[in-house]
C-alpha positions as CSV (number, residue, x, y, z in Angstrom):
1,M,174.4,232.5,297.6
2,F,172.2,232.8,294.6
3,D,169.6,235.4,294.3
4,F,166.5,234.0,292.7
5,E,164.4,236.1,290.5
6,R,160.8,235.3,291.2
7,R,159.3,237.0,288.1
8,W,158.4,233.6,286.6
9,L,156.2,232.5,289.5
10,P,153.2,234.6,288.5
11,N,153.4,233.2,285.0
12,F,153.6,229.7,286.4
13,D,150.4,230.2,288.4
14,E,148.7,231.5,285.2
15,L,149.9,228.5,283.2
16,Q,148.6,226.1,286.0
17,R,145.2,227.8,285.8
18,E,145.0,227.5,282.1
19,M,146.0,223.8,282.2
20,D,143.3,223.1,284.9
21,R,140.7,224.9,282.7
22,Y,141.8,222.9,279.6
23,I,141.6,219.5,281.5
24,Q,138.2,220.4,282.8
25,H,137.0,221.3,279.3
26,V,138.3,218.0,277.8
27,T,136.9,215.8,280.6
28,Q,133.5,217.3,281.0
29,K,130.6,215.3,279.6
30,K,129.4,216.7,276.3
31,P,125.9,216.2,274.9
32,R,125.6,213.6,272.1
33,S,125.3,215.1,268.7
34,V,122.3,212.7,267.9
35,V,119.7,211.4,270.3
36,F,118.6,207.9,269.4
37,S,115.4,206.0,270.3
38,Q,115.8,203.8,273.4
39,R,113.7,200.9,272.1
40,A,113.8,198.4,269.3
41,W,111.2,198.6,266.6
42,Q,108.1,196.9,267.7
43,P,104.7,198.3,266.9
44,A,102.3,199.3,269.7
45,L,99.4,196.9,270.2
46,D,96.0,197.0,272.0
47,I,93.9,193.9,272.4
48,Y,90.4,193.9,273.8
49,E,87.3,191.7,274.0
50,T,83.8,192.3,273.1
51,E,80.9,189.9,273.7
52,D,81.5,188.1,270.4
53,A,85.0,189.0,269.2
54,V,88.6,189.7,270.1
55,V,89.8,193.0,268.5
56,A,93.4,194.0,268.1
57,T,94.6,197.5,267.0
58,V,98.2,198.0,265.9
59,D,100.0,201.3,265.3
60,L,101.8,200.9,262.0
61,S,102.2,204.5,260.8
62,G,104.5,204.7,257.9
63,V,104.1,201.0,257.0
64,S,102.6,200.2,253.6
65,E,99.8,197.6,253.7
66,Q,101.7,195.5,251.2
67,D,104.5,195.2,253.8
68,I,102.2,193.7,256.5
69,D,101.9,189.9,257.0
70,L,99.1,188.8,259.5
71,I,98.8,185.3,260.9
72,V,95.9,184.4,263.2
73,T,95.6,181.1,265.0
74,R,92.9,180.0,267.4
75,D,94.9,181.5,270.4
76,S,97.5,183.9,269.0
77,L,98.1,186.8,266.6
78,T,101.4,187.2,264.8
79,L,102.2,190.4,262.9
80,R,105.3,190.7,260.6
81,G,106.3,193.5,258.3
82,E,108.7,196.3,257.6
83,R,108.8,200.0,257.8
84,K,111.1,201.2,255.0
85,A,113.6,203.9,255.6
86,Q,113.0,207.3,254.0
87,G,115.3,208.1,251.1
88,G,118.2,210.5,251.5
89,R,119.2,209.6,255.1
90,A,122.9,209.7,254.2
91,E,122.7,213.4,253.2
92,R,120.8,214.5,256.3
93,R,122.4,215.5,259.6
94,Y,120.0,214.4,262.4
95,S,119.9,215.9,265.8
96,V,117.1,213.5,267.0
97,L,116.5,210.1,265.4
98,E,113.6,208.3,267.1
99,I,111.4,206.9,264.4
100,P,112.5,203.4,263.9
101,F,112.6,201.5,260.6
102,G,113.3,198.0,259.4
103,P,111.7,194.7,259.9
104,F,109.5,193.8,262.9
105,E,107.7,190.8,264.3
106,R,105.2,190.8,267.1
107,T,103.2,187.9,268.6
108,A,100.5,188.1,271.2
109,Q,98.4,185.5,273.0
110,L,94.7,186.1,272.7
111,P,92.4,186.2,275.7
112,A,89.8,183.8,274.0
113,T,89.7,181.2,271.3
114,V,89.0,182.8,268.0
115,N,88.0,181.6,264.5
116,P,90.9,182.4,262.2
117,D,88.8,181.8,259.0
118,A,86.4,184.5,259.9
119,T,89.0,187.1,260.8
120,T,88.8,190.5,259.1
121,A,91.3,193.3,259.0
122,S,91.1,197.0,258.0
123,Y,93.9,199.5,257.7
124,R,93.3,203.2,257.9
125,A,95.4,206.2,259.0
126,G,98.3,204.0,260.1
127,L,96.2,201.9,262.4
128,L,95.5,198.2,261.6
129,E,92.3,196.9,263.2
130,I,91.9,193.1,263.3
131,T,88.5,191.6,264.3
132,M,88.6,187.9,265.3
133,P,85.2,186.4,266.0
134,K,85.2,184.1,269.1
135,L,84.5,180.5,268.7
136,S,81.4,179.5,270.6
137,A,81.8,176.9,273.3
138,V,81.0,173.6,271.7
139,G,78.4,171.8,273.7
140,P,77.4,168.1,273.6
141,Q,76.7,166.9,270.1
142,N,74.3,164.2,269.0
143,V,76.1,161.6,266.9
144,A,74.1,159.4,264.6
145,V,75.0,155.7,264.7
146,K,75.0,153.9,261.4
147,V,74.1,150.3,261.2
148,G,76.1,148.0,259.0
C-alpha cells in the first residue's frame, strides 16, 4: 500500500480560508463613490391665501432672474427656468452630488381665481415671491338697453 504524506493538508486548509476571505471581500456591498440626489430638479413651492390675494413663494437659489419664465392664468401658475451648472465640474471629484441643475417646469393650481394682469413678482435671496390679487366675485350688473 501507499503511504500518504499528509503535509499538504494544512496548506490546503489555509488556501481554502484565503479563498473564502477573497470571495467575501469581492461580493460584499461597497459604498458608492458618489451619492446622488434622489429627486428630479423641481423647485420647492409654497402657496397661501390672504383676504385679497394668492401668494406663491418659490425656492430658486442659484437661478438667475433672467432664467425665470413666469406664466399666471386665472386659476394656475406655471414656472419655467434653468439652473445652470457651475463651471469646472469635469475636473472635480465629487463625493456627494445633491444640488440639481438644468431646466425645470412647475405648474400649480391656485386655490382662488386671480387677476393675471395685476400680478407682481419680486426676487430676493433666491426666493421668488409672486402676489396674485384675487378677482372679486362679479355680482349682478345693470345693463343699459339702447333703443334703435
